[in-house]
N, C-alpha and C positions, 0 to 999 in steps of 0.2 A: 504494500500500500504506500502511496505517495504521502509524504508528510504535509500537514497543513502549513500554510504560510502565516507567519506572524503578521497580524494586522498592521503593525508599525512599518512593515516592509512594503506595504501597498500605498502607492501615491497616485492621486488623480491630477493629471497635468492637462490644463486647458489646451485645446487644439487651436493653433493659430490658422490663418487663412490658407497657408501653404499645406499644413497638415490636413485640413478639411478637404482640400482639393485632391490629395492622395487617398484619403479615406472614403470619400463619397462614392466612387464607382465600386469599391469593394463592398461597402455596406449595402448599397442598393442592389448589387448582384445577389448578395446573401438574402436580402429581403425577398427578392423575386423568386429565388430558389426555394425559400421556405413556403411561399404561397403555392408554388407548384407541388411541393411535397404534401401540402395540406389539401390538395385537390383542385386548385384553380386551373383553368385552361391556360395554355401559354399566352394567349391574347389577354386574358383577364389579369394574369400575374404581371405582364408587361405594362398594362394600363395602370394597375395599382402602384407599381414602382414609379412610373412617370408622373402620376398624380402626387405621390408623396414628395418626389424630388421637386416638382414645380411649387408645391405648397410651402415646403420648409426650406428649400435652397433655391429661391427664384433666380438669383444671380450667381449661383455657385457658392454662396455663403449662407450660413445658418441664420434664420430669421431672428430678429431682436427678441430678447427675453429667454431664449433657449440656451442650454449649456451643453457643451460637448467636450468630453475628456478622453485622453489616452489613459488607460489603466497600466501603470508600471509596477513591476515587482522586482525589487533589487536592481532598478535601472533598466530592466528589459521590458519591452512592450508586451503586455499580457492580454490586452483587449481594449474595449471602449465602453463608455457610458454616455448616453444622450438623454437628457431630461429637460422638461420645461412645462410651462402652463398648458393646460388642455386646450384652451382657445384664447382668443384675444380679448375676451370680455372681463378678465380678471385673473388674479394670481392665486386664488384659494384652492383650485383644483389643479394639481400637477399630474404629470404623466411620465412614465419611464418609456420613452420611445424606442430605445434600443440599448440592450446590454449584451455584450459579447465577451466571453472569456475564451481566448484561443485554446484550441484542443490540448496542446501540450501543458497548459496551466490548469486545466479543469480538475475538479474533485479535490481541491486543496483549500477550500474555504474562501476563495477570492470573491466569487459572486455574492456570497452572503455578506461579506464586509463591504463590498461596493454598494449593495442595496441598502445597508445600514447608513452609509454615508449619503446616499441619494436622499434618504428620509431627512437627514440633517440639513442638507443643502436646500431642499424644498421648504422645510420649516423656516430656514433663515430668509427665504424669499416670500414668506407670508402664506405658504400653503397650509391648508387645513386637511387635505386628503391627497393621496397619490395613488394612481392606478396604472394599469398596464394591460397589454394583450399578450396571450401566450397561445401558440398553436398547439392543438391537442396532441400532436405527434411529439412534442417536446416534454415528455413525462418528467425528466429530472428537474427541469426548470419549474414546472407546475408544483412539484413536491417542495422545492425550495420556497417558492412564493407562498404556498399555504403555510409552511413552517414559520414564515415571517409575518403571518397574520392577514394575508390577502384573502379575501372572500370572493367567490364567483358572483359576479354581478349580472352576467348574461351568459347564455350558452347557445352557440350557433352550431346546428347539426346538419348533416347531409348524408345522403347515401347514393351510391351509383345505381343507375337503372339499366 
């Protein structure tokens, strides 16, 4: 078993414009692939990716009020965190738009600590709640979120015909 990472070894580094430009195609490709795995058609997954990119990165930069971090462990890039207000009407409801721990860093307590810090950051910005989406195929993530106190607010179901 791989040893857990000491939380003090985890650093959230804000991404600058150059880092966002390198990150964006990677993250959007992963988002599109997750939608395909969840059952979206290629056309639907592509449209969802394009809509997300246009909404949140209209000029290649993250919209105002959202925060995007590189997760580093002992100076090595271990993933990313993107959080921000749910919509433009206020800052009380926040959202975890994307959390990714790279495969070689998984199962070491990093995501749990990053989610704890996401709560702190959202609170510091006036949030009263924080939500997220998880694809049903991502069972380990769902278990983590439930262990952190997240409750299912909606359930989207489908079947193949």
